[in-house]
PDB file of N, CA, C and O in Angstrom:
ATOM      1  N   MET A   1      81.800 136.911 123.118  1.00  0.00           N
ATOM      2  CA  MET A   1      80.748 137.823 123.503  1.00  0.00           C
ATOM      3  C   MET A   1      79.975 138.200 122.242  1.00  0.00           C
ATOM      4  O   MET A   1      80.554 138.696 121.275  1.00  0.00           O
ATOM      5  N   ALA A   2      78.707 137.969 122.259  1.00  0.00           N
ATOM      6  CA  ALA A   2      77.870 138.239 121.094  1.00  0.00           C
ATOM      7  C   ALA A   2      77.509 139.718 121.036  1.00  0.00           C
ATOM      8  O   ALA A   2      77.212 140.347 122.052  1.00  0.00           O
ATOM      9  N   ALA A   3      77.541 140.245 119.840  1.00  0.00           N
ATOM     10  CA  ALA A   3      77.164 141.644 119.640  1.00  0.00           C
ATOM     11  C   ALA A   3      75.647 141.741 119.556  1.00  0.00           C
ATOM     12  O   ALA A   3      74.996 140.828 119.048  1.00  0.00           O
ATOM     13  N   PRO A   4      75.082 142.830 120.046  1.00  0.00           N
ATOM     14  CA  PRO A   4      73.627 142.974 119.943  1.00  0.00           C
ATOM     15  C   PRO A   4      73.221 143.114 118.479  1.00  0.00           C
ATOM     16  O   PRO A   4      73.893 143.785 117.697  1.00  0.00           O
ATOM     17  N   THR A   5      72.132 142.482 118.128  1.00  0.00           N
ATOM     18  CA  THR A   5      71.658 142.527 116.742  1.00  0.00           C
ATOM     19  C   THR A   5      70.220 143.005 116.702  1.00  0.00           C
ATOM     20  O   THR A   5      69.473 142.881 117.672  1.00  0.00           O
ATOM     21  N   ILE A   6      69.858 143.549 115.568  1.00  0.00           N
ATOM     22  CA  ILE A   6      68.482 144.002 115.360  1.00  0.00           C
ATOM     23  C   ILE A   6      67.912 143.171 114.221  1.00  0.00           C
ATOM     24  O   ILE A   6      68.419 143.233 113.101  1.00  0.00           O
ATOM     25  N   PRO A   7      66.872 142.396 114.486  1.00  0.00           N
ATOM     26  CA  PRO A   7      66.303 141.586 113.405  1.00  0.00           C
ATOM     27  C   PRO A   7      65.635 142.474 112.363  1.00  0.00           C
ATOM     28  O   PRO A   7      64.827 143.340 112.698  1.00  0.00           O
ATOM     29  N   VAL A   8      65.974 142.253 111.106  1.00  0.00           N
ATOM     30  CA  VAL A   8      65.410 143.026 110.003  1.00  0.00           C
ATOM     31  C   VAL A   8      64.977 142.039 108.935  1.00  0.00           C
ATOM     32  O   VAL A   8      65.750 141.165 108.543  1.00  0.00           O
ATOM     33  N   SER A   9      63.768 142.171 108.473  1.00  0.00           N
ATOM     34  CA  SER A   9      63.274 141.309 107.411  1.00  0.00           C
ATOM     35  C   SER A   9      63.717 141.866 106.067  1.00  0.00           C
ATOM     36  O   SER A   9      63.411 143.008 105.726  1.00  0.00           O
ATOM     37  N   ALA A  10      64.437 141.055 105.312  1.00  0.00           N
ATOM     38  CA  ALA A  10      64.899 141.502 103.996  1.00  0.00           C
ATOM     39  C   ALA A  10      63.733 141.668 103.044  1.00  0.00           C
ATOM     40  O   ALA A  10      63.788 142.502 102.140  1.00  0.00           O
ATOM     41  N   GLU A  11      62.691 140.901 103.228  1.00  0.00           N
ATOM     42  CA  GLU A  11      61.534 140.994 102.340  1.00  0.00           C
ATOM     43  C   GLU A  11      60.817 142.333 102.497  1.00  0.00           C
ATOM     44  O   GLU A  11      60.297 142.875 101.522  1.00  0.00           O
ATOM     45  N   GLU A  12      60.786 142.864 103.708  1.00  0.00           N
ATOM     46  CA  GLU A  12      60.120 144.138 103.953  1.00  0.00           C
ATOM     47  C   GLU A  12      60.935 145.308 103.411  1.00  0.00           C
ATOM     48  O   GLU A  12      60.381 146.363 103.101  1.00  0.00           O
ATOM     49  N   HIS A  13      62.239 145.127 103.298  1.00  0.00           N
ATOM     50  CA  HIS A  13      63.125 146.225 102.907  1.00  0.00           C
ATOM     51  C   HIS A  13      63.873 145.895 101.622  1.00  0.00           C
ATOM     52  O   HIS A  13      65.080 146.123 101.534  1.00  0.00           O
ATOM     53  N   LEU A  14      63.176 145.364 100.630  1.00  0.00           N
ATOM     54  CA  LEU A  14      63.837 144.980  99.382  1.00  0.00           C
ATOM     55  C   LEU A  14      64.454 146.171  98.657  1.00  0.00           C
ATOM     56  O   LEU A  14      65.481 146.020  97.995  1.00  0.00           O
ATOM     57  N   GLY A  15      63.857 147.338  98.768  1.00  0.00           N
ATOM     58  CA  GLY A  15      64.379 148.513  98.068  1.00  0.00           C
ATOM     59  C   GLY A  15      65.536 149.179  98.787  1.00  0.00           C
ATOM     60  O   GLY A  15      66.230 150.003  98.190  1.00  0.00           O
ATOM     61  N   ASP A  16      65.764 148.852 100.039  1.00  0.00           N
ATOM     62  CA  ASP A  16      66.823 149.487 100.825  1.00  0.00           C
ATOM     63  C   ASP A  16      68.190 148.995 100.328  1.00  0.00           C
ATOM     64  O   ASP A  16      68.505 147.809 100.424  1.00  0.00           O
ATOM     65  N   ARG A  17      68.996 149.929  99.795  1.00  0.00           N
ATOM     66  CA  ARG A  17      70.282 149.548  99.210  1.00  0.00           C
ATOM     67  C   ARG A  17      71.259 148.996 100.252  1.00  0.00           C
ATOM     68  O   ARG A  17      72.040 148.095  99.946  1.00  0.00           O
ATOM     69  N   SER A  18      71.222 149.519 101.459  1.00  0.00           N
ATOM     70  CA  SER A  18      72.179 149.047 102.461  1.00  0.00           C
ATOM     71  C   SER A  18      71.901 147.591 102.822  1.00  0.00           C
ATOM     72  O   SER A  18      72.829 146.808 103.025  1.00  0.00           O
ATOM     73  N   ILE A  19      70.630 147.237 102.900  1.00  0.00           N
ATOM     74  CA  ILE A  19      70.289 145.856 103.233  1.00  0.00           C
ATOM     75  C   ILE A  19      70.583 144.935 102.056  1.00  0.00           C
ATOM     76  O   ILE A  19      71.156 143.861 102.242  1.00  0.00           O
ATOM     77  N   SER A  20      70.200 145.338 100.846  1.00  0.00           N
ATOM     78  CA  SER A  20      70.453 144.478  99.688  1.00  0.00           C
ATOM     79  C   SER A  20      71.956 144.324  99.453  1.00  0.00           C
ATOM     80  O   SER A  20      72.415 143.257  99.043  1.00  0.00           O
ATOM     81  N   GLY A  21      72.724 145.386  99.711  1.00  0.00           N
ATOM     82  CA  GLY A  21      74.180 145.284  99.598  1.00  0.00           C
ATOM     83  C   GLY A  21      74.749 144.335 100.626  1.00  0.00           C
ATOM     84  O   GLY A  21      75.656 143.555 100.334  1.00  0.00           O
ATOM     85  N   TYR A  22      74.210 144.406 101.837  1.00  0.00           N
ATOM     86  CA  TYR A  22      74.673 143.511 102.894  1.00  0.00           C
ATOM     87  C   TYR A  22      74.340 142.063 102.555  1.00  0.00           C
ATOM     88  O   TYR A  22      75.147 141.161 102.779  1.00  0.00           O
ATOM     89  N   ILE A  23      73.144 141.850 102.013  1.00  0.00           N
ATOM     90  CA  ILE A  23      72.734 140.487 101.658  1.00  0.00           C
ATOM     91  C   ILE A  23      73.639 139.941 100.563  1.00  0.00           C
ATOM     92  O   ILE A  23      74.090 138.799 100.654  1.00  0.00           O
ATOM     93  N   SER A  24      73.914 140.735  99.529  1.00  0.00           N
ATOM     94  CA  SER A  24      74.792 140.256  98.452  1.00  0.00           C
ATOM     95  C   SER A  24      76.206 140.028  98.977  1.00  0.00           C
ATOM     96  O   SER A  24      76.887 139.102  98.537  1.00  0.00           O
ATOM     97  N   PHE A  25      76.657 140.875  99.924  1.00  0.00           N
ATOM     98  CA  PHE A  25      77.982 140.684 100.517  1.00  0.00           C
ATOM     99  C   PHE A  25      78.040 139.370 101.273  1.00  0.00           C
ATOM    100  O   PHE A  25      78.995 138.609 101.119  1.00  0.00           O
ATOM    101  N   THR A  26      77.026 139.092 102.093  1.00  0.00           N
ATOM    102  CA  THR A  26      77.038 137.851 102.870  1.00  0.00           C
ATOM    103  C   THR A  26      76.915 136.637 101.967  1.00  0.00           C
ATOM    104  O   THR A  26      77.495 135.591 102.259  1.00  0.00           O
ATOM    105  N   GLN A  27      76.165 136.757 100.867  1.00  0.00           N
ATOM    106  CA  GLN A  27      76.068 135.634  99.932  1.00  0.00           C
ATOM    107  C   GLN A  27      77.410 135.374  99.265  1.00  0.00           C
ATOM    108  O   GLN A  27      77.819 134.221  99.127  1.00  0.00           O
ATOM    109  N   SER A  28      78.103 136.438  98.848  1.00  0.00           N
ATOM    110  CA  SER A  28      79.411 136.240  98.213  1.00  0.00           C
ATOM    111  C   SER A  28      80.416 135.719  99.229  1.00  0.00           C
ATOM    112  O   SER A  28      81.281 134.912  98.889  1.00  0.00           O
ATOM    113  N   LEU A  29      80.308 136.174 100.475  1.00  0.00           N
ATOM    114  CA  LEU A  29      81.194 135.689 101.524  1.00  0.00           C
ATOM    115  C   LEU A  29      80.953 134.206 101.770  1.00  0.00           C
ATOM    116  O   LEU A  29      81.899 133.440 101.950  1.00  0.00           O
ATOM    117  N   THR A  30      79.685 133.801 101.776  1.00  0.00           N
ATOM    118  CA  THR A  30      79.352 132.393 101.964  1.00  0.00           C
ATOM    119  C   THR A  30      79.936 131.556 100.834  1.00  0.00           C
ATOM    120  O   THR A  30      80.486 130.482 101.077  1.00  0.00           O
ATOM    121  N   LEU A  31      79.820 132.039  99.599  1.00  0.00           N
ATOM    122  CA  LEU A  31      80.387 131.309  98.465  1.00  0.00           C
ATOM    123  C   LEU A  31      81.906 131.210  98.577  1.00  0.00           C
ATOM    124  O   LEU A  31      82.490 130.171  98.274  1.00  0.00           O
ATOM    125  N   GLN A  32      82.538 132.293  99.013  1.00  0.00           N
ATOM    126  CA  GLN A  32      83.990 132.264  99.172  1.00  0.00           C
ATOM    127  C   GLN A  32      84.392 131.241 100.225  1.00  0.00           C
ATOM    128  O   GLN A  32      85.362 130.506 100.042  1.00  0.00           O
ATOM    129  N   LEU A  33      83.656 131.193 101.318  1.00  0.00           N
ATOM    130  CA  LEU A  33      83.965 130.219 102.362  1.00  0.00           C
ATOM    131  C   LEU A  33      83.787 128.796 101.856  1.00  0.00           C
ATOM    132  O   LEU A  33      84.575 127.911 102.188  1.00  0.00           O
ATOM    133  N   LEU A  34      82.751 128.576 101.053  1.00  0.00           N
ATOM    134  CA  LEU A  34      82.549 127.245 100.483  1.00  0.00           C
ATOM    135  C   LEU A  34      83.708 126.860  99.574  1.00  0.00           C
ATOM    136  O   LEU A  34      84.184 125.726  99.615  1.00  0.00           O
ATOM    137  N   PHE A  35      84.165 127.809  98.748  1.00  0.00           N
ATOM    138  CA  PHE A  35      85.283 127.518  97.859  1.00  0.00           C
ATOM    139  C   PHE A  35      86.570 127.282  98.641  1.00  0.00           C
ATOM    140  O   PHE A  35      87.405 126.478  98.228  1.00  0.00           O
ATOM    141  N   LEU A  36      86.737 127.971  99.762  1.00  0.00           N
ATOM    142  CA  LEU A  36      87.926 127.766 100.582  1.00  0.00           C
ATOM    143  C   LEU A  36      87.890 126.420 101.284  1.00  0.00           C
ATOM    144  O   LEU A  36      88.936 125.816 101.523  1.00  0.00           O
ATOM    145  N   GLN A  37      86.703 125.945 101.616  1.00  0.00           N
ATOM    146  CA  GLN A  37      86.588 124.676 102.330  1.00  0.00           C
ATOM    147  C   GLN A  37      86.744 123.476 101.409  1.00  0.00           C
ATOM    148  O   GLN A  37      87.055 122.383 101.884  1.00  0.00           O
ATOM    149  N   ARG A  38      86.539 123.644 100.116  1.00  0.00           N
ATOM    150  CA  ARG A  38      86.596 122.522  99.175  1.00  0.00           C
ATOM    151  C   ARG A  38      87.940 121.800  99.205  1.00  0.00           C
ATOM    152  O   ARG A  38      87.951 120.569  99.238  1.00  0.00           O
ATOM    153  N   PRO A  39      89.083 122.510  99.194  1.00  0.00           N
ATOM    154  CA  PRO A  39      90.362 121.783  99.275  1.00  0.00           C
ATOM    155  C   PRO A  39      90.488 120.988 100.572  1.00  0.00           C
ATOM    156  O   PRO A  39      91.073 119.905 100.582  1.00  0.00           O
ATOM    157  N   LEU A  40      89.942 121.522 101.666  1.00  0.00           N
ATOM    158  CA  LEU A  40      89.994 120.791 102.931  1.00  0.00           C
ATOM    159  C   LEU A  40      89.186 119.508 102.843  1.00  0.00           C
ATOM    160  O   LEU A  40      89.590 118.474 103.376  1.00  0.00           O
ATOM    161  N   VAL A  41      88.049 119.573 102.173  1.00  0.00           N
ATOM    162  CA  VAL A  41      87.221 118.381 101.992  1.00  0.00           C
ATOM    163  C   VAL A  41      87.966 117.366 101.135  1.00  0.00           C
ATOM    164  O   VAL A  41      87.947 116.170 101.429  1.00  0.00           O
ATOM    165  N   ASP A  42      88.623 117.836 100.079  1.00  0.00           N
ATOM    166  CA  ASP A  42      89.388 116.936  99.215  1.00  0.00           C
ATOM    167  C   ASP A  42      90.505 116.246  99.990  1.00  0.00           C
ATOM    168  O   ASP A  42      90.741 115.051  99.815  1.00  0.00           O
ATOM    169  N   ILE A  43      91.185 116.993 100.837  1.00  0.00           N
ATOM    170  CA  ILE A  43      92.260 116.417 101.646  1.00  0.00           C
ATOM    171  C   ILE A  43      91.698 115.373 102.600  1.00  0.00           C
ATOM    172  O   ILE A  43      92.275 114.296 102.750  1.00  0.00           O
ATOM    173  N   ALA A  44      90.580 115.680 103.242  1.00  0.00           N
ATOM    174  CA  ALA A  44      89.966 114.734 104.174  1.00  0.00           C
ATOM    175  C   ALA A  44      89.524 113.468 103.450  1.00  0.00           C
ATOM    176  O   ALA A  44      89.691 112.367 103.974  1.00  0.00           O
ATOM    177  N   GLU A  45      88.960 113.612 102.248  1.00  0.00           N
ATOM    178  CA  GLU A  45      88.541 112.439 101.482  1.00  0.00           C
ATOM    179  C   GLU A  45      89.741 111.581 101.096  1.00  0.00           C
ATOM    180  O   GLU A  45      89.665 110.353 101.136  1.00  0.00           O
ATOM    181  N   ALA A  46      90.838 112.215 100.727  1.00  0.00           N
ATOM    182  CA  ALA A  46      92.050 111.469 100.370  1.00  0.00           C
ATOM    183  C   ALA A  46      92.606 110.733 101.587  1.00  0.00           C
ATOM    184  O   ALA A  46      93.035 109.584 101.481  1.00  0.00           O
ATOM    185  N   GLU A  47      92.598 111.397 102.739  1.00  0.00           N
ATOM    186  CA  GLU A  47      93.070 110.749 103.966  1.00  0.00           C
ATOM    187  C   GLU A  47      92.182 109.573 104.334  1.00  0.00           C
ATOM    188  O   GLU A  47      92.677 108.528 104.756  1.00  0.00           O
ATOM    189  N   ASN A  48      90.869 109.735 104.177  1.00  0.00           N
ATOM    190  CA  ASN A  48      89.949 108.637 104.469  1.00  0.00           C
ATOM    191  C   ASN A  48      90.191 107.457 103.543  1.00  0.00           C
ATOM    192  O   ASN A  48      90.183 106.309 103.986  1.00  0.00           O
ATOM    193  N   ALA A  49      90.407 107.728 102.266  1.00  0.00           N
ATOM    194  CA  ALA A  49      90.679 106.648 101.315  1.00  0.00           C
ATOM    195  C   ALA A  49      91.968 105.924 101.691  1.00  0.00           C
ATOM    196  O   ALA A  49      92.045 104.698 101.607  1.00  0.00           O
ATOM    197  N   SER A  50      92.969 106.680 102.100  1.00  0.00           N
ATOM    198  CA  SER A  50      94.238 106.081 102.504  1.00  0.00           C
ATOM    199  C   SER A  50      94.054 105.208 103.743  1.00  0.00           C
ATOM    200  O   SER A  50      94.599 104.108 103.822  1.00  0.00           O
ATOM    201  N   LEU A  51      93.285 105.704 104.705  1.00  0.00           N
ATOM    202  CA  LEU A  51      93.036 104.922 105.919  1.00  0.00           C
ATOM    203  C   LEU A  51      92.254 103.654 105.612  1.00  0.00           C
ATOM    204  O   LEU A  51      92.543 102.596 106.172  1.00  0.00           O
ATOM    205  N   ARG A  52      91.259 103.752 104.722  1.00  0.00           N
ATOM    206  CA  ARG A  52      90.495 102.560 104.343  1.00  0.00           C
ATOM    207  C   ARG A  52      91.404 101.520 103.692  1.00  0.00           C
ATOM    208  O   ARG A  52      91.271 100.325 103.954  1.00  0.00           O
ATOM    209  N   ALA A  53      92.321 101.972 102.850  1.00  0.00           N
ATOM    210  CA  ALA A  53      93.257 101.052 102.202  1.00  0.00           C
ATOM    211  C   ALA A  53      94.165 100.393 103.235  1.00  0.00           C
ATOM    212  O   ALA A  53      94.451  99.200 103.142  1.00  0.00           O
ATOM    213  N   ARG A  54      94.616 101.164 104.212  1.00  0.00           N
ATOM    214  CA  ARG A  54      95.459 100.595 105.271  1.00  0.00           C
ATOM    215  C   ARG A  54      94.700  99.562 106.083  1.00  0.00           C
ATOM    216  O   ARG A  54      95.243  98.514 106.432  1.00  0.00           O
ATOM    217  N   ILE A  55      93.445  99.860 106.383  1.00  0.00           N
ATOM    218  CA  ILE A  55      92.626  98.921 107.152  1.00  0.00           C
ATOM    219  C   ILE A  55      92.450  97.624 106.376  1.00  0.00           C
ATOM    220  O   ILE A  55      92.575  96.539 106.945  1.00  0.00           O
ATOM    221  N   LYS A  56      92.161  97.726 105.079  1.00  0.00           N
ATOM    222  CA  LYS A  56      92.003  96.521 104.260  1.00  0.00           C
ATOM    223  C   LYS A  56      93.296  95.724 104.215  1.00  0.00           C
ATOM    224  O   LYS A  56      93.269  94.495 104.279  1.00  0.00           O
ATOM    225  N   THR A  57      94.430  96.412 104.105  1.00  0.00           N
ATOM    226  CA  THR A  57      95.719  95.725 104.081  1.00  0.00           C
ATOM    227  C   THR A  57      95.970  95.022 105.407  1.00  0.00           C
ATOM    228  O   THR A  57      96.418  93.876 105.430  1.00  0.00           O
ATOM    229  N   THR A  58      95.684  95.701 106.503  1.00  0.00           N
ATOM    230  CA  THR A  58      95.870  95.109 107.826  1.00  0.00           C
ATOM    231  C   THR A  58      94.981  93.890 108.000  1.00  0.00           C
ATOM    232  O   THR A  58      95.423  92.872 108.533  1.00  0.00           O
ATOM    233  N   GLU A  59      93.729  93.982 107.557  1.00  0.00           N
ATOM    234  CA  GLU A  59      92.823  92.840 107.661  1.00  0.00           C
ATOM    235  C   GLU A  59      93.317  91.676 106.816  1.00  0.00           C
ATOM    236  O   GLU A  59      93.225  90.525 107.243  1.00  0.00           O
ATOM    237  N   ALA A  60      93.837  91.951 105.630  1.00  0.00           N
ATOM    238  CA  ALA A  60      94.366  90.889 104.770  1.00  0.00           C
ATOM    239  C   ALA A  60      95.563  90.212 105.432  1.00  0.00           C
ATOM    240  O   ALA A  60      95.687  88.988 105.388  1.00  0.00           O
ATOM    241  N   ILE A  61      96.440  90.998 106.043  1.00  0.00           N
ATOM    242  CA  ILE A  61      97.602  90.432 106.737  1.00  0.00           C
ATOM    243  C   ILE A  61      97.146  89.552 107.892  1.00  0.00           C
ATOM    244  O   ILE A  61      97.693  88.468 108.098  1.00  0.00           O
ATOM    245  N   LYS A  62      96.153  90.003 108.646  1.00  0.00           N
ATOM    246  CA  LYS A  62      95.637  89.198 109.760  1.00  0.00           C
ATOM    247  C   LYS A  62      95.046  87.890 109.254  1.00  0.00           C
ATOM    248  O   LYS A  62      95.261  86.836 109.853  1.00  0.00           O
ATOM    249  N   ASN A  63      94.298  87.951 108.149  1.00  0.00           N
ATOM    250  CA  ASN A  63      93.710  86.731 107.596  1.00  0.00           C
ATOM    251  C   ASN A  63      94.785  85.744 107.156  1.00  0.00           C
ATOM    252  O   ASN A  63      94.675  84.548 107.425  1.00  0.00           O
ATOM    253  N   ILE A  64      95.818  86.233 106.486  1.00  0.00           N
ATOM    254  CA  ILE A  64      96.911  85.365 106.045  1.00  0.00           C
ATOM    255  C   ILE A  64      97.620  84.757 107.244  1.00  0.00           C
ATOM    256  O   ILE A  64      97.938  83.568 107.247  1.00  0.00           O
ATOM    257  N   THR A  65      97.868  85.577 108.265  1.00  0.00           N
ATOM    258  CA  THR A  65      98.541  85.091 109.467  1.00  0.00           C
ATOM    259  C   THR A  65      97.715  84.004 110.140  1.00  0.00           C
ATOM    260  O   THR A  65      98.254  82.971 110.536  1.00  0.00           O
ATOM    261  N   ARG A  66      96.402  84.231 110.273  1.00  0.00           N
ATOM    262  CA  ARG A  66      95.534  83.216 110.880  1.00  0.00           C
ATOM    263  C   ARG A  66      95.561  81.914 110.088  1.00  0.00           C
ATOM    264  O   ARG A  66      95.619  80.826 110.662  1.00  0.00           O
ATOM    265  N   LYS A  67      95.519  82.037 108.770  1.00  0.00           N
ATOM    266  CA  LYS A  67      95.532  80.844 107.918  1.00  0.00           C
ATOM    267  C   LYS A  67      96.835  80.064 108.108  1.00  0.00           C
ATOM    268  O   LYS A  67      96.814  78.838 108.223  1.00  0.00           O
ATOM    269  N   ARG A  68      97.961  80.768 108.142  1.00  0.00           N
ATOM    270  CA  ARG A  68      99.257  80.096 108.327  1.00  0.00           C
ATOM    271  C   ARG A  68      99.372  79.479 109.716  1.00  0.00           C
ATOM    272  O   ARG A  68      99.932  78.393 109.867  1.00  0.00           O
ATOM    273  N   GLU A  69      98.849  80.160 110.728  1.00  0.00           N
ATOM    274  CA  GLU A  69      98.867  79.596 112.084  1.00  0.00           C
ATOM    275  C   GLU A  69      98.041  78.316 112.128  1.00  0.00           C
ATOM    276  O   GLU A  69      98.440  77.327 112.743  1.00  0.00           O
ATOM    277  N   ARG A  70      96.877  78.346 111.464  1.00  0.00           N
ATOM    278  CA  ARG A  70      96.029  77.157 111.406  1.00  0.00           C
ATOM    279  C   ARG A  70      96.757  76.006 110.711  1.00  0.00           C
ATOM    280  O   ARG A  70      96.730  74.871 111.188  1.00  0.00           O
ATOM    281  N   GLN A  71      97.399  76.298 109.596  1.00  0.00           N
ATOM    282  CA  GLN A  71      98.142  75.271 108.866  1.00  0.00           C
ATOM    283  C   GLN A  71      99.278  74.705 109.714  1.00  0.00           C
ATOM    284  O   GLN A  71      99.500  73.494 109.724  1.00  0.00           O
ATOM    285  N   ALA A  72      99.996  75.570 110.422  1.00  0.00           N
ATOM    286  CA  ALA A  72     101.095  75.125 111.278  1.00  0.00           C
ATOM    287  C   ALA A  72     100.568  74.243 112.403  1.00  0.00           C
ATOM    288  O   ALA A  72     101.180  73.230 112.741  1.00  0.00           O
ATOM    289  N   ARG A  73      99.426  74.629 112.984  1.00  0.00           N
ATOM    290  CA  ARG A  73      98.831  73.840 114.059  1.00  0.00           C
ATOM    291  C   ARG A  73      98.443  72.449 113.556  1.00  0.00           C
ATOM    292  O   ARG A  73      98.680  71.450 114.236  1.00  0.00           O
ATOM    293  N   VAL A  74      97.853  72.388 112.376  1.00  0.00           N
ATOM    294  CA  VAL A  74      97.454  71.101 111.797  1.00  0.00           C
ATOM    295  C   VAL A  74      98.684  70.237 111.535  1.00  0.00           C
ATOM    296  O   VAL A  74      98.669  69.041 111.828  1.00  0.00           O
ATOM    297  N   GLU A  75      99.746  70.824 110.989  1.00  0.00           N
ATOM    298  CA  GLU A  75     100.969  70.069 110.725  1.00  0.00           C
ATOM    299  C   GLU A  75     101.581  69.530 112.013  1.00  0.00           C
ATOM    300  O   GLU A  75     102.018  68.380 112.059  1.00  0.00           O
ATOM    301  N   ILE A  76     101.615  70.351 113.055  1.00  0.00           N
ATOM    302  CA  ILE A  76     102.174  69.914 114.341  1.00  0.00           C
ATOM    303  C   ILE A  76     101.336  68.780 114.910  1.00  0.00           C
ATOM    304  O   ILE A  76     101.882  67.797 115.412  1.00  0.00           O
ATOM    305  N   GLU A  77     100.006  68.905 114.838  1.00  0.00           N
ATOM    306  CA  GLU A  77      99.134  67.844 115.344  1.00  0.00           C
ATOM    307  C   GLU A  77      99.331  66.552 114.557  1.00  0.00           C
ATOM    308  O   GLU A  77      99.300  65.466 115.135  1.00  0.00           O
ATOM    309  N   GLN A  78      99.533  66.658 113.248  1.00  0.00           N
ATOM    310  CA  GLN A  78      99.772  65.467 112.430  1.00  0.00           C
ATOM    311  C   GLN A  78     101.105  64.820 112.792  1.00  0.00           C
ATOM    312  O   GLN A  78     101.208  63.595 112.861  1.00  0.00           O
ATOM    313  N   GLN A  79     102.130  65.648 113.024  1.00  0.00           N
ATOM    314  CA  GLN A  79     103.434  65.108 113.405  1.00  0.00           C
ATOM    315  C   GLN A  79     103.365  64.429 114.766  1.00  0.00           C
ATOM    316  O   GLN A  79     103.965  63.373 114.965  1.00  0.00           O
ATOM    317  N   LEU A  80     102.635  65.030 115.704  1.00  0.00           N
ATOM    318  CA  LEU A  80     102.497  64.429 117.033  1.00  0.00           C
ATOM    319  C   LEU A  80     101.697  63.130 116.962  1.00  0.00           C
ATOM    320  O   LEU A  80     101.983  62.182 117.692  1.00  0.00           O
ATOM    321  N   ALA A  81     100.709  63.089 116.094  1.00  0.00           N
ATOM    322  CA  ALA A  81      99.902  61.873 115.959  1.00  0.00           C
ATOM    323  C   ALA A  81     100.722  60.747 115.330  1.00  0.00           C
ATOM    324  O   ALA A  81     100.470  59.572 115.598  1.00  0.00           O
ATOM    325  N   ALA A  82     101.695  61.097 114.501  1.00  0.00           N
ATOM    326  CA  ALA A  82     102.525  60.088 113.841  1.00  0.00           C
ATOM    327  C   ALA A  82     103.537  59.478 114.801  1.00  0.00           C
ATOM    328  O   ALA A  82     104.040  58.385 114.540  1.00  0.00           O
ATOM    329  N   VAL A  83     103.847  60.146 115.892  1.00  0.00           N
ATOM    330  CA  VAL A  83     104.858  59.659 116.849  1.00  0.00           C
ATOM    331  C   VAL A  83     104.301  58.639 117.756  1.00  0.00           C
ATOM    332  O   VAL A  83     105.012  58.125 118.619  1.00  0.00           O
TER     333      VAL A  83
END
């Protein structure tokens, strides 16, 4: 449920201490929230890097498996052709 608000222009009330105090409070609060979110961003970036590495490893394993399957198929075909 949203609380009722009264729009106030900070530019019109620059000398009003209550408004300037509120503005500085919200700015410091915003900075604090940004600093609190930074570790979360770092964790997410580390998880993404780990997932990318896993994906590359999985793709490499698939490529090796395909290559070996191809080689096995060629060998079997050569053996059958020799019979």
